[in-house]
N, C-alpha and C positions, 0 to 999 in steps of 0.2 A: 679543481682537484687540490690535493694537498700541496703539490709543488707550486701551483699558482698562488695559493694563500701564503706560503712561506716567502715567495718572491716579493709579494706586496708588502709584507711586514718588514723584510730586510730593506726594501727601497724606502719605506716611510722613515725608518730609523736613520738611514743615510741622509735623507733630505733634512730631517730635524737637526742633524749634527752641524748644519750650516758651514760646510767646509768652504774656505775662500778660493779654492781652485776649481777649475772646470772639471766636472764629474760626468763621465760617460758610463752608462750602465748597458753594456752589450748583452743582448738576449739572443742566444744562439739557437738555431734550429739544429736538427741532426746534421753533424758535420760528416760529409762523405769523403773519405780518403781511403786509399787501398789498404792502409794499415790501421784504420780506426775500427773500434769494436763492431759497429753496425755492419760494416762491409766485410769484416773478418767472419761474420756469421752468415750474412746474406749471400755473398757471392759463392762460396763453396757449398752452402746449403742448396741454392738454386741448381748448381751444377750436379751435385750428388743426387738430388731428387729428380732431376731431368724434367722438372715442371715448376713454373713459378706459382707461388701461392699468395693469396690475399689474406690479411689478418681480419677475421670477422667478416663483415659485409663489404669491407674495402672502401667505404665512402668517407671514412675519417680523413681529415687533412693530414698531409705529410710535410710539415715545414722542414726544409733541408737547405744546405749550402755546401758547395764543393770546397774542399780544404784550401785550394788555391785562393778562392774568393774570400774565405773566412780570414785567412792571413792578410790578404790585401785590405779587407774591411777594417781589421784591427789597426793596421798601419794608417789608413785614412782617418780613423777616429782619433789617433794620437796626433795627427797633423792639426796644428792650431788653425790653419787656413780654412778647414772645412767648417769650423764653428759648431761641430756636433757636440751636444751635451745632453744629459738626461738619458732616458731610455732609448735605445736604438736596436731595432730588430735586425739581426744578422741572419737573413734567410734569402733564398733565391727569389727573383721577382715574380715567378709564376707559381700560383698556388696549385699544388698537386695533391692527389689522394693516394691512399695505400694501393689502390688498384693501378694507378699510374706507375707506381714504383714496381709492382709485380710485372707489368707489361715491359717496362724498361729493362728490368733484370732478365726477363725471359728473352727479349730480343738480343741483348748484349752477350748473354752467357750461352744460351742453348738454342737460339733461333726458333723459339716457341713463343707465340704471342696469345696464349689462351690460359691465363692463370685460373687456378681452381680456388674457390673460397674455403677457408679453414674455419670451422665454427669457433666462436669466441670462447666457448667453454674449454677448448683445448689449451688456449693461452692462459686462461685463469688457473687451470690445473698445473701448468708448467711453471708459471711465474707468481702465482697467488693472485687473488681477486683484486686487491688494492693496486698492486704494481701493474697488472695487465690493464685494468680499467683506466688508471691515470696516465700510463705511458703509451701503451700499444693501441688501445681501443678508443681512446678519446683524446685526440690532439687538438690544439687550438688552430684556428685559421689565422695565419699571421702573414703580414705583408711588410716589406722593407721600406716603407714610405719615407722616413727621414733619411735613410741611407741613399735612396734614389734621388731625393731632393737635393742632397749635397753634391750630386754629380758623379757618384760612384758608378763605375762601369763593371759589369760582371763578365768574367771570362767564360763562365759556364752557366748561362741563364736557363737552359732547358734541361730537365731531368734526364731524358733519354741520352742526350749528348754527354752529360756529366758521367753517367754510368758507363757509357762506351769508352770514355777517356780513362776511367779508372781501370777497366778491364784491359785496355791496351797498355796502360802503365805497368800492370802486373805481368802481362805476357811478355813485354819487351825487357823487363828487368825483374825477374822473380827473385825474391829474397826469402830464404828459409824453405822448409819442407812444405808448408801449406801452399805457398805461392807456386812452388814447383809442381805440386800435385794439380793445382788449379790450371796451370799453364798446359800440362800434358792433356788434361781432360778437355780443356778449351780447344786445343789444336785438333783433337779427335772429332769434337763436335763441329768445328769450323769446316772440316772436310766434308762432313755429311750435310752441311747447310748449303753448299754450293751446287 
């Protein structure tokens, strides 16, 4: 897609500049934090709809990393001892799909584990064809090979555990109206799940 092509061009220009210092090009997956844009949309959306949805057929990869691990990875990349340089994929060690994300959201938010597929056309209408196709419907399959080889240890290697941790973070410390709404809705759902 267009984002991948732009990234290649940028990287080629940086390499040609022959900078005499160690250069690390961190390539992040979707960063999951309770206050990041993806979660600000996905958590309340799942709660409000009372059913998790998949985007399109749900088979597209979902490269992600928990915010705590993203910060730790950046610190590790700055550490001279890791020896990391060049491109480094900052994503969780397990490759997940959009369907895996929908299952994790459903389990963590509403105790429902049967996501429904939403046709790709809906997202093309909402976000435009190019944006939907390049970002939502066609994601790259990415692994953190160099990060793992450097000895990096993930605090949140599993998607389901990472989503549950985010939900618990919001519920235990709601900030602002949206978090407070989510917490109240979650507490009502939690009672019906038991």
